[in-house]
Every structure is written in structure tokens, then in C-alpha cells.
C-alpha positions in Angstrom: -45.4 40.7 46.5 -45.2 43.0 49.6 -44.8 46.7 49.1 -42.2 48.6 51.0 -44.8 51.4 51.6 -46.9 50.5 54.7 -50.4 49.5 53.8 -53.4 49.9 56.0 -55.8 47.1 56.3 -59.3 47.9 57.2 -61.3 44.6 57.7 -65.0 45.0 57.2 -67.1 44.7 60.4 -64.3 45.5 62.8 -63.8 48.5 65.1 -61.8 51.4 63.6 -58.2 51.7 64.8 -56.9 55.1 65.6 -54.5 56.5 63.0 -51.7 56.9 65.5 -51.8 53.1 66.2 -51.9 52.2 62.5 -48.5 53.9 62.0 -46.8 52.1 64.9 -48.1 48.6 63.9 -47.9 47.0 60.4 -50.1 44.0 60.1 -48.7 41.5 57.4 -49.8 38.3 55.9 -46.2 36.9 55.7 -43.8 35.6 58.3 -41.2 38.1 59.5 -37.7 37.2 58.2 -34.6 37.2 60.3 -32.3 39.9 59.1 -29.4 39.1 61.4 -27.6 37.5 58.5 -27.3 40.7 56.5 -23.8 42.1 56.3 -24.2 45.8 57.2 -21.1 47.9 57.4 -20.6 49.9 60.6 -22.9 50.1 63.5 -26.5 49.1 63.3 -28.5 52.1 62.2 -32.3 52.2 62.2 -33.7 52.2 58.7 -34.8 55.5 57.3 -38.4 55.1 56.2 -37.8 57.7 53.5 -34.9 55.8 51.7 -34.8 52.5 49.9 -32.6 50.0 51.7 -29.2 49.2 50.1 -28.9 45.7 48.5 -25.6 43.9 48.1 -24.8 40.8 45.9 -22.6 37.8 46.6 -19.7 37.8 44.2 -19.2 34.0 44.5 -22.5 33.3 42.7 -22.1 31.8 39.2 -23.9 34.1 36.8 -24.5 32.6 33.3 -26.0 34.5 30.4 -28.2 32.3 28.2 -27.7 33.1 24.5 -30.1 30.8 22.6 -32.7 28.9 24.4 -31.7 25.1 24.3 -34.5 22.7 23.6 -35.0 19.8 26.0 -34.5 16.2 24.8 -38.3 15.4 24.9 -39.1 18.5 22.7 -36.3 17.6 20.2 -37.5 14.0 20.1 -41.0 15.2 19.2 -39.7 17.7 16.7 -37.7 15.0 14.9 -40.7 12.6 14.9 -43.0 15.2 13.4 -40.4 16.3 10.8 -40.0 12.8 9.5 -43.7 12.2 9.5 -44.4 15.4 7.6 -41.6 14.7 5.2 -43.4 11.6 4.1 -46.4 13.8 3.1 -44.3 16.4 1.2 -43.8 18.9 4.0 -40.0 19.3 4.2 -39.6 22.4 6.3 -38.9 20.6 9.6 -37.1 17.8 7.8 -34.6 20.3 6.3 -34.1 22.0 9.7 -33.1 18.7 11.2 -30.8 17.9 8.3 -29.1 21.3 8.7 -28.2 20.4 12.3 -25.8 17.7 11.0 -24.8 19.5 7.8 -23.4 22.7 9.3 -19.7 22.8 9.9 -18.6 22.6 13.5 -16.5 25.8 13.1 -19.5 27.8 11.8 -21.3 30.3 14.0 -24.5 28.5 13.4 -23.1 25.2 14.6 -25.2 23.5 17.3 -23.8 23.1 20.8 -22.5 19.7 21.9 -25.7 19.2 24.0 -28.0 20.1 21.1 -26.4 17.8 18.5 -26.3 15.0 21.1 -30.0 15.4 21.7 -30.8 15.3 18.0 -28.7 12.2 17.6 -30.7 10.6 20.5 -33.9 11.6 18.8 -32.9 10.0 15.5 -31.9 6.9 17.3 -35.4 6.5 18.6 -36.8 7.1 15.1 -34.5 4.8 13.1 -37.4 2.6 12.0 -38.8 5.6 10.1 -35.6 6.4 8.3 -36.4 4.6 5.0 -35.1 5.3 1.5 -37.1 8.5 1.3 -35.0 9.9 4.2 -31.7 9.1 2.5 -30.8 12.8 2.5 -31.0 13.0 6.3 -29.2 9.7 6.8 -26.3 10.8 4.6 -26.1 14.1 6.4 -25.7 12.3 9.6 -23.2 9.8 8.2 -21.1 12.5 6.6 -21.1 14.8 9.7 -18.1 15.4 11.9 -18.1 12.7 14.5 -14.5 11.4 15.0 -13.4 14.6 16.8 -16.3 14.8 19.3 -16.4 13.6 22.9 -16.7 10.0 24.0 -20.4 10.1 24.7 -21.2 11.3 21.2 -18.8 8.7 19.7 -20.6 5.9 21.5 -24.0 7.4 20.4 -22.9 7.7 16.8 -21.6 4.1 16.6 -24.8 2.9 18.3 -26.8 4.8 15.7 -24.8 3.1 12.9 -25.5 -0.3 14.3 -29.2 0.3 14.7 -29.5 1.9 11.2 -27.8 -0.9 9.3 -29.8 -3.5 11.3 -33.2 -1.8 10.7 -32.5 -0.4 7.2 -30.2 -2.8 5.3 -30.1 -0.5 2.3 -27.7 1.9 4.2 -25.1 -0.8 5.0 -22.8 0.2 2.0 -23.1 3.9 2.8 -22.2 3.4 6.4 -19.2 1.2 5.6 -18.0 3.6 3.0 -18.0 6.5 5.4 -15.9 4.6 7.9 -13.4 3.4 5.3 -12.8 6.9 4.0 -11.3 7.8 7.3 -8.4 5.3 6.7 -6.5 7.7 4.6 -4.3 10.5 5.9 -6.6 12.6 8.2 -6.0 16.3 8.7 -5.2 17.3 12.3 -8.2 19.7 12.3 -10.5 16.7 12.4 -9.5 16.2 16.0 -9.6 19.9 16.9 -13.3 20.8 16.9 -14.6 23.8 18.9 -16.0 23.0 22.3 -14.4 19.6 22.3 -11.1 18.2 23.7 -8.3 17.8 21.2 -8.1 14.3 19.7 -4.8 13.0 18.3 -4.7 11.6 14.8 -3.8 8.1 16.0 -6.9 8.2 18.2 -9.0 9.2 15.3 -7.9 6.1 13.4 -8.7 4.0 16.5 -12.2 5.4 16.6 -12.8 4.6 12.9 -11.6 1.0 13.5 -13.8 0.7 16.6 -16.9 1.7 14.5 -16.0 -0.6 11.6 -15.3 -3.6 13.9 -18.7 -3.1 15.6 -20.6 -3.2 12.3 -18.7 -6.2 11.0 -19.4 -8.1 14.1 -23.0 -7.0 14.2 -23.6 -8.0 10.5 -21.3 -10.8 9.4 -22.4 -10.5 5.8 -21.0 -7.0 5.7 -17.5 -8.4 5.1 -18.6 -9.2 1.5 -19.8 -5.6 1.1 -16.7 -3.9 2.6 -14.1 -5.6 0.4 -14.9 -3.7 -2.9 -15.3 -0.5 -0.8 -11.8 -1.0 0.5 -10.6 -1.3 -3.1 -12.5 1.8 -4.3 -11.2 4.0 -1.4 -7.5 3.1 -2.1 -5.6 6.3 -2.7 -5.0 7.3 -6.3 -1.5 6.7 -7.6 -1.0 10.5 -7.8 -1.9 10.9 -4.1 0.8 11.6 -1.5 3.1 9.0 0.2 1.4 9.8 3.5 -2.0 9.0 2.1 -0.7 5.6 0.8 1.1 4.7 4.0 -1.8 5.6 6.2 -4.2 3.6 4.1 -2.0 0.5 3.9 -1.4 0.5 7.6 -5.0 0.9 8.4 -5.9 -1.9 6.0 -3.6 -4.3 7.8 -5.2 -3.3 11.1 -8.6 -4.4 9.7 -7.2 -7.9 9.3 -6.8 -8.2 13.1 -10.6 -8.0 13.7 -11.8 -9.3 10.3 -9.4 -12.2 9.4 -11.8 -13.3 6.7 -10.7 -10.2 4.7 -7.0 -11.1 4.9 -6.6 -12.5 1.5 -8.5 -9.7 -0.2 -6.7 -7.0 1.6 -3.2 -8.3 1.0 -4.1 -8.9 -2.7 -5.3 -5.3 -3.0 -2.2 -3.9 -1.5 0.0 -6.0 -3.7 -1.9 -5.2 -6.8 -1.6 -1.4 -6.2 2.1 -1.8 -5.3 2.8 -3.6 -8.6 1.1 -0.8 -10.6 3.3 1.8 -8.9 6.3 -0.4 -9.4 5.7 -0.8 -13.2 4.9 2.9 -13.6 8.2 3.8 -12.1 10.1 1.6 -14.6 8.1 3.2 -17.5 8.8 6.7 -16.3 12.5 6.0 -15.8 12.8 4.7 -19.3 11.1 7.8 -20.7 13.3 10.2 -18.9 16.3 11.7 -20.5 19.4 9.5 -20.2 21.4 11.9 -18.0 18.4 12.3 -15.6 17.6 8.6 -15.4 21.2 7.5 -14.7 21.4 9.5 -11.5 17.9 8.6 -10.3 18.9 5.7 -8.0 21.5 7.8 -6.3 19.1 10.8 -5.9 16.4 8.6 -4.4 18.9 7.0 -2.0 19.9 10.4 -0.7 16.3 11.5 -0.5 15.3 8.3 1.4 18.2 8.8 3.9 17.1 12.4 4.5 13.6 11.3 5.4 14.4 8.4 7.7 14.0 10.6 10.8 10.5 11.9 10.0 8.9 9.2 12.1 5.6 7.3 11.6 2.4 8.6 10.0 1.0 9.6 13.3 3.4 12.5 14.0 1.3 15.3 15.3 3.7 18.2 15.0 3.4 18.5 11.2 0.4 18.4 8.9 1.8 18.6 5.4 2.9 16.3 2.7 6.6 16.0 1.8 5.6 16.0 -1.8 4.3 19.5 -1.6 7.5 21.2 -0.3 8.5 22.4 -3.7 5.8 24.1 -5.8 5.2 22.4 -9.2 5.1 25.8 -10.8 8.8 26.4 -10.0 10.0 23.3 -11.9 10.6 22.7 -15.6 9.1 19.7 -17.4 12.1 17.4 -16.9 12.5 18.4 -13.2 8.8 17.9 -12.6 8.9 14.4 -14.2 11.9 13.5 -12.1 10.1 14.8 -9.0 7.1 12.6 -9.8 9.3 9.5 -10.3 11.0 10.1 -6.9 7.6 10.5 -5.3 6.4 7.2 -6.7 9.7 5.5 -5.6 9.1 6.8 -2.1 5.6 5.5 -2.0 6.7 2.1 -3.3 9.6 1.9 -0.9 7.3 2.7 2.1 4.5 0.4 1.0 6.8 -2.6 0.4 8.6 -2.0 3.7 5.2 -2.2 5.5 4.5 -5.5 3.8 7.9 -6.9 4.8 7.2 -6.0 8.4 3.7 -7.5 8.2 4.9 -10.9 6.8 8.0 -11.2 9.0 6.4 -12.5 12.2 4.7 -15.4 10.3 7.9 -16.6 8.8 9.8 -16.4 12.1 7.1 -18.2 13.9 7.7 -21.7 15.2 4.3 -22.7 13.9 4.8 -24.4 10.5 1.2 -23.8 9.6 1.6 -20.1 9.8 4.6 -20.2 7.5 2.8 -22.4 4.9 -0.3 -20.2 5.0 1.8 -17.0 4.5 3.8 -18.5 1.6 0.6 -19.7 0.0 -0.7 -16.2 0.0 2.5 -14.9 -1.5 2.5 -17.6 -4.1 -1.0 -16.7 -5.0 -0.1 -13.1 -5.5 2.9 -14.1 -7.5 1.0 -16.3 -9.9 -2.0 -13.9 -10.3 -0.6 -10.4 -9.9 3.2 -10.3 -10.2 4.0 -12.9 -12.8 1.6 -11.6 -15.5 2.8 -8.1 -15.0 5.7 -7.1 -17.3 8.5 -5.2 -15.8 7.6 -5.6 -12.2 10.9 -4.6 -10.5 10.6 -4.7 -6.7 7.4 -6.3 -5.5 8.6 -9.8 -6.1 11.4 -9.4 -3.6 8.8 -10.3 -0.9 8.9 -13.8 -2.3 12.7 -13.7 -2.8 13.2 -12.9 0.9 10.7 -15.1 2.6 11.1 -18.1 0.3 14.7 -18.3 1.5 13.8 -18.6 5.2 13.8 -22.4 5.2 15.0 -25.1 2.7 11.5 -26.4 2.3 10.2 -23.0 1.3 13.1 -22.6 -1.2 12.1 -25.9 -2.9 8.4 -24.9 -2.8 8.9 -21.6 -4.6 11.4 -23.1 -7.1 8.9 -25.9 -7.8 6.1 -23.5 -8.4 8.2 -21.6 -11.0 9.1 -24.9 -12.7 5.5 -26.0 -12.8 4.4 -22.8 -14.5 7.3 -22.7 -16.9 6.7 -26.2 -18.2 2.8 -26.0 -18.3 1.9 -26.2 -21.9 -1.6 -25.0 -21.1 -0.2 -21.6 -20.0 0.3 -18.7 -22.4 3.9 -18.6 -23.8 4.6 -15.2 -22.3 3.7 -16.5 -18.8 5.9 -19.6 -19.3 8.8 -17.4 -20.4 8.3 -15.1 -17.4 8.3 -18.1 -15.0 11.6 -19.3 -16.5 13.1 -15.9 -15.9 11.9 -15.9 -12.2 13.2 -19.4 -11.7 16.7 -18.6 -13.1 16.9 -15.3 -11.2 15.9 -16.9 -7.9 18.3 -19.8 -8.2 21.2 -17.5 -9.4 20.7 -14.7 -6.9 19.4 -16.5 -3.8 22.3 -16.7 -1.4 20.5 -19.3 0.7 19.7 -21.6 -2.2 21.8 -24.7 -1.6 24.0 -26.3 -4.3 21.8 -29.3 -4.5 18.8 -27.1 -5.5 21.0 -25.4 -8.1 21.9 -28.8 -9.6 18.4 -30.1 -9.5 17.0 -27.0 -11.3 19.8 -27.3 -13.9 18.9 -30.9 -14.5 15.2 -30.2 -14.8 15.7 -27.4 -17.3 18.2 -29.4 -19.2 15.8 -32.3 -19.6 13.0 -30.0 -20.8 15.4 -28.5 -23.4 16.2 -31.9 -24.7 12.5 -32.6 -25.1 11.9 -29.4 -27.0 14.9 -30.0 -29.2 13.6 -33.4 -30.2 10.3 -31.7 -31.1 11.8 -28.7 -33.0 15.0 -29.9 -34.7 13.5 -31.8 -37.6 11.8 -28.8 -39.1 14.0 -26.0 -37.8 15.8 -24.0 -40.6 17.4 -21.4 -38.3 17.0 -19.3 -35.1 13.5 -17.9 -34.7 12.4 -16.3 -31.5 8.7 -16.2 -32.5 8.5 -20.0 -33.1 10.7 -21.3 -30.3 10.3 -18.6 -27.6 9.9 -21.2 -24.8 13.1 -23.0 -25.8 15.1 -19.8 -25.8 13.7 -18.6 -22.5 14.8 -21.9 -20.9 18.2 -21.8 -22.6 18.8 -18.2 -21.4 17.8 -19.3 -17.9 20.4 -22.0 -18.0 23.1 -19.6 -19.2 22.2 -17.1 -16.4 22.3 -19.7 -13.7 25.7 -20.8 -14.9 27.1 -17.2 -14.9 26.3 -16.8 -11.2 26.4 -20.3 -9.8 28.9 -22.2 -11.9 30.8 -23.4 -8.8 27.6 -25.2 -7.7 27.6 -27.2 -10.9 30.8 -29.0 -10.0 31.3 -32.2 -8.2 33.1 -30.3 -5.4 30.2 -27.8 -4.9 29.4 -29.0 -1.4 33.0 -28.5 -0.3 32.9 -24.8 -1.3 29.3 -24.1 -0.5 30.2 -21.9 2.4 33.4 -20.5 0.9 33.0 -17.1 -0.8 36.5 -17.2 -2.1 36.1 -18.7 -5.6 39.9 -18.6 -6.0 39.8 -22.0 -4.4 38.8 -23.4 -7.8 42.0 -22.1 -9.4 44.2 -24.9 -8.2 42.9 -27.2 -10.9 40.2 -27.1 -13.6 36.8 -27.9 -12.0 35.2 -31.3 -12.5 31.7 -30.7 -13.7 28.7 -32.5 -12.4 27.3 -35.3 -14.6 25.4 -33.9 -17.6 26.5 -30.3 -17.4 28.9 -30.3 -20.3 26.7 -32.6 -22.4 23.6 -30.4 -21.9 25.4 -27.2 -22.9 27.0 -28.9 -25.9 23.6 -30.2 -27.1 21.7 -27.0 -26.9 24.5 -24.6 -28.0 25.3 -26.4 -31.3 21.7 -27.2 -32.2 20.0 -25.7 -35.3 18.0 -23.4 -33.0 21.4 -21.6 -32.2 20.4 -20.1 -28.8 23.6 -18.0 -28.5 22.3 -15.9 -31.4 18.9 -15.3 -29.9 19.6 -15.0 -26.2 20.6 -11.7 -24.6 24.1 -10.7 -25.9 25.3 -9.5 -22.5 24.4 -12.9 -20.9 25.9 -14.8 -23.8 29.1 -12.8 -23.7 29.7 -13.5 -20.1 28.8 -17.1 -20.4 31.4 -17.5 -23.2 34.2 -16.0 -21.0 33.4 -18.0 -17.9 32.9 -21.3 -19.9 36.2 -20.8 -21.6 38.1 -19.8 -18.4 36.7 -22.9 -16.6 37.3 -25.3 -19.5 33.6 -26.0 -20.0 33.4 -25.2 -23.7 34.8 -22.8 -26.3 32.1 -20.8 -28.2 33.9 -17.7 -29.5 34.2 -19.2 -33.0 30.4 -19.7 -33.0 29.9 -16.1 -31.8 32.0 -14.9 -34.7 29.9 -16.8 -37.1 26.7 -15.5 -35.5 27.9 -11.9 -36.2 27.4 -12.6 -39.9 23.9 -14.1 -39.4 20.9 -11.9 -39.7 17.9 -13.0 -37.7 15.5 -11.2 -39.9 16.0 -13.9 -42.5 14.4 -16.5 -40.3 11.6 -14.5 -38.5 8.2 -13.2 -39.4 7.1 -15.7 -42.0 4.8 -17.6 -39.6 2.8 -14.4 -38.9 2.3 -13.8 -42.6 1.0 -17.3 -43.2 4.0 -18.4 -45.5 5.5 -21.9 -45.5 6.7 -22.9 -42.1 10.3 -23.7 -43.3 10.6 -20.8 -45.7 12.8 -18.0 -44.4 11.5 -14.5 -45.0 13.0 -12.2 -47.6 14.9 -9.1 -46.4 13.1 -5.8 -47.2 14.1 -2.1 -46.7 11.8 -2.1 -43.6 13.3 -5.2 -42.0 16.9 -3.9 -42.6 16.0 -0.9 -40.4 15.8 -3.2 -37.4 19.0 -4.7 -36.0 19.3 -8.1 -34.5 18.3 -6.8 -31.1 14.7 -6.6 -32.4 14.7 -10.4 -32.8 16.6 -11.3 -29.7 15.3 -12.3 -26.3 14.8 -9.6 -23.7 17.3 -9.6 -20.8 14.7 -9.3 -18.1 15.6 -11.0 -14.8 13.3 -10.0 -12.0 15.8 -10.3 -9.1 18.4 -7.9 -10.4 19.9 -5.5 -7.8 17.5 -3.9 -5.3 18.2 -0.2 -4.5 15.2 1.1 -2.6 16.7 2.9 0.4 14.4 2.0 3.2 13.2 -1.5 2.4 16.5 -2.9 1.2 17.4 -3.8 4.8 15.1 -6.8 4.5 17.2 -8.6 1.8 20.6 -7.9 3.2 22.3 -11.3 3.5 19.9 -12.9 1.0 21.5 -11.7 -2.2 24.3 -13.1 -4.4 26.3 -10.1 -5.8 28.1 -10.4 -9.1 31.7 -11.4 -8.6 32.9 -12.8 -11.9 35.8 -15.2 -12.2 39.2 -14.6 -10.7 42.0 -13.8 -13.2 39.5 -13.2 -15.9 40.2 -9.5 -16.1 43.4 -10.1 -18.1 41.4 -12.3 -20.6 38.6 -9.7 -20.7 40.8 -7.2 -22.5 41.6 -9.6 -25.3 38.0 -10.8 -25.6 36.6 -7.3 -25.7 38.3 -6.8 -29.1 36.1 -9.6 -30.4 32.8 -8.5 -28.8 31.0 -5.3 -28.1 31.7 -3.7 -24.8 28.0 -3.5 -23.9 27.5 -7.2 -24.4 29.0 -8.3 -21.1 28.2 -8.6 -17.5 30.1 -6.3 -15.2 33.1 -7.6 -13.2 32.8 -5.0 -10.4 30.3 -4.9 -7.6 27.8 -2.5 -9.0 25.9 -5.4 -10.7 24.6 -3.2 -13.5 23.7 -5.0 -16.8 23.3 -8.5 -15.3 19.8 -8.7 -16.6 17.9 -5.5 -16.8 19.0 -2.6 -18.8 17.6 0.1 -16.6 18.7 1.4 -13.2 16.6 2.5 -10.3 
């Protein structure tokens, strides 16, 4: 450094220089600098030796104040290596500091800078081979750290770390997959709003999660078997919001695009959870007070209409759940229960609508193989998930809709129901349920042709003849416990007749496309061969199905059969009123003689005949979910009754209870199920 004060150099061995000359000349060891570039205001003025020269600064220079000294990549790499090595020998000080880098919240004042955390991730990447089971704490800290909302460079680095980790340390495959799957639920917007990073939209966060999962599944093909139970475990709880369910279901369906081997498992998982919500809704509705439950369908419809404009799950301008608008503390018990039911109905409606949209392209495709494959999946879900579940109310309409897309698929679904209903190796409850599905599909399916209706009628009729031959010899009266399969098939036949009696005539094909049933009024219909004989055989048998089958179905059958000159059964109904089913039931369960009727007791008298009658459950009763009902429009046969039957109804009502009839108007209530949506 050169001093401003002139210094006098006196080399040894040289002649002394006069003092006057030493002031005029300043010898220096550095090159003289050109000062012409200095910006000096005013005219050039000789410097004053007694004053320090004025220094100016350029305002365009970028001045940066360094807060904390940032370590370089090489130093961090060595720090991480030593921390892992010392951790293996019990020294955890450095190990805990590295773990803290990834554990601290990005919004914290102690959060590392983007450059620092990227360098630490690079350091871990080079030391993956050392991250064994003893380092699980550090590994989980990295896996559970915030990564979705960071920049593209860090995203690529994180995904690369995951791939290297699961390849080198197979024990962390499940943990890595679990972390990725947990991002498939409804993500808060703050996950994409990390400090010092650009804002990431929620839809982009989902894309990043799928990118990472796709990479791992392609890198390790065996991971597909590991991720399937993880997907099931991460499914939202039934009490979680509709947004959480919708987001998770949509993301599950996206997984199928890059992991088709998971298609069957994913669709079965969604259907299983949908059925559980469906059944829970029916249970809750039945438990609600009558006046609350009656208005539930209308309330839900209004609620669904009000929410149609909310948009998809990726809307970025709101980050709240619709379910939390009203505080639970403000509601009484009944109001809270009603709110919970509505919430479940909305979840179910949204989930089933997503499934309708997913299956639709396969059944509209020109490729027959895609249709067959999709229907096979639905039939598998029907047999294993829907059919064994009592009181499923809406999930089965996936089959109802898509099975009607072609005549071949109609026959395929009807044939599947017939095979299950007649399989003696199946449990009785499954056979009865299959009979109800068969009857309801044939009766309610608008695209089911007349020939299929007649074929199903003939098949059920033949089976009933076989059962009668087996049971009549030892039958001493109607008994639901002993002859449950017979009564289930008999009720199926009555139900089909109530809705499709026109298709059981010889002129059915002429009126197949005519909705005006008044065309049959010109003359009594000519019934197809075997129709009258079948009904006469089963109705007047000792098993007496009109006493055991559901009264509202039996009552409507009696009216239509009489009006259409099929048969007259009102005298039998009058006789049945004086018959108590309790006399013929229950003996088998107590081990008494097979043919010995049971003795009436005070306890048995407390139960009316409805306790011993067949349930009136038909799975394709009216569908009222506000959003997804659009899919079955045009597929459904609404209850119409018989023209000119209203005048007769007034006379008949005096002989039968008013609640034992099917409705004649269009609301369709009471045709099978006793509850409303």
C-alpha cells in the first residue's frame, strides 16, 4: 500500500540528494496511473498537499450485503459425508444439523436459502450408498420435507434422489411411495407459495407428484405391488370433505394412465369406498326423524344445484371446504345429522359422476374389446363388492347405464344375474339379491328389448316350477325361512309384470316403441305362451307367495292382472288377511319337526306379518342424485300404471291398505324401496 505522505528513499551506497530536490521528485515503485478518467467538477485545480483528495462512488454498482456466509458445494458435501460417518459411530451432532436443514419449515426464519438446501440435496445424492437403515431419521426428514413448491431444478434433484435411494436402499421403497401418494388428496394452496420461490398452482403440484410416482414405478416395476395397498391406506376417511374425496379419486384415475397394471385394483378401491358411503347414507336416512328424512332428497337436489358452478377441484381462488361453511357448534343434533347426511350424499354424487365419466369413453369406443374389458371390470365389482352389500342404493347404476349400451351387453348382465340367482352353491342371501337385481334391471331398463323380458320371464318361471316340485310335497304353509329362494324369484316375476306386462303379450314387438299403453285398450291382450300358466301355478301353490311377497308389489300386481284379464286374486288376498305367518315360521330354527307349525306365543304376537314377509328391496329404484343423474336420463322406465285403472283403484282401496300399492303418478315412490333419498 502506498502512503499519501511523500516518503524519502535513501538507498545505501548512493550519493546524498539535496533536500530541495527530494521535495520536487517522488520516486515510487509503482506505475503512475492515468487520472484523466476522474470526474472532477469545475476546472482542474492543482491538488492541495495538505488535504485528502475527494473520492466519489458510482451509483450503478450493485452493492450486496451478505448476511450469513453460504457454504460452497464441496464444503457441504464433505460436511454431509463426515456427519453420516460419525453418526455410524455414535456422534450425532453433525447428523442432527443436516437433518435440521430438511426439517425446518420453509416459512421459518431459520429456513435455509434455496441455494443451501439444493447443495445439501446434492451432497446427499452423492452419499446415498451410506444411507442405510441407521439413517432412517435423515431419510424420512428428506422425504417429508417441502419439495412440491420449490423450483424446477430442486424438483428434478429431489426426484433423482428418490430414484437413487430406492435403487440403492430397497427398504425405503414403501416410505418413498407413501410420501408421494399422500399428495393426491386436496392440497392447501400454501404448498405452492413457499418463500423465495415462484408460486405454483395446485394443479401443477398434482402434476409434479404424478411425475415423481411415474418415475419410480418405471424405475422399479415391482413397486406396483407395493403401491396398491398404500393407495388403499391413503384413501380419505369417510368423514373427510368432499374436496378431499374428489381430488383423491381423480388422482387415482390419473395413475392408471401410466400404470395400467393398477387399473383393476384402483377401480375396485374406488367402488368399494363408494359402496360404503352409499350404504351409510341409507342407514343415516332411516335413523333420522321422519319429517327430516322426507325432505332430504329435495334439500340435496337444491344443494347440488347451488354448487354446480363451483368448478373443478383445481380452482385457485378459494381454499376452503364447502362442508365447513356452517360451524357445527351452531347446529342442534338433528340439524347436524342432516348436515352430515347431505355431506355424504354430495361426496357420493361427485364420486359416482367421476366414475361415469371415466367409463364412458370405453363404452362409446368402436373397439369391441374395450367394451368387453370395461364390462368385465364392472361385473367383477358387481359380484364381489355391490351384490354382497345390503342396501346399496346408487353405485349399481354404473352397471344399469353401461350394460344398456348394446344388446349384447344387456344379455351379458342379465345372464350374469341369472347364473348367480340359480347357483345352488351360492349363499341364499346372495341368490335372493341377484334375483332382485335381475328383476329390477329387466323392469326398469328402458333399452331392454321385449324378447329379453320374455326370455327372463321364461327362465324364472322354469326355475320356480323346479322348486315347486321339490317343496310342495312337504310344504304345510308359507314360510320365508324355508323357501326364501322361491319367494325371491316369485317376487321378481311379480315386479317384472308390474312394469313390463305389455312385453309379455304376443303383440309386444308391435308396441315396443310405443309409450302409449292405451293402445292395448282396444281389446284384452293376448298373453305370450306360458305366462298365465306360470302365474296360476305359483300363485295357487301351497307356498302361497302372495302372502309372503311384499304387500305393495302384490297389491299392484293384483290390480293390473285383474284389469288385463290375466287372473283374479282378490279372493285369495282376502283369505290371506286371516292367515298368520307366525304359525308356519321359526320351527326349523328350534329343531322341531319339519312339518310341524310353530305355536303362537305372546312374543310372536307382538310381531305383525311384515316381520315374516319378503323385503321389498329392488336396487334400481328411482335415482335422485342431482349431478350424476344426467348419465341415466333416457335409460329408465318410470312407473306409469295402467290406463283407466284409477277408477278401479278407489274400489280396490277399500279392500286393501293404502300403503300396500305402487303409486300411479310419476314420483315412483314405493315401487320397491321404502326409503327416499
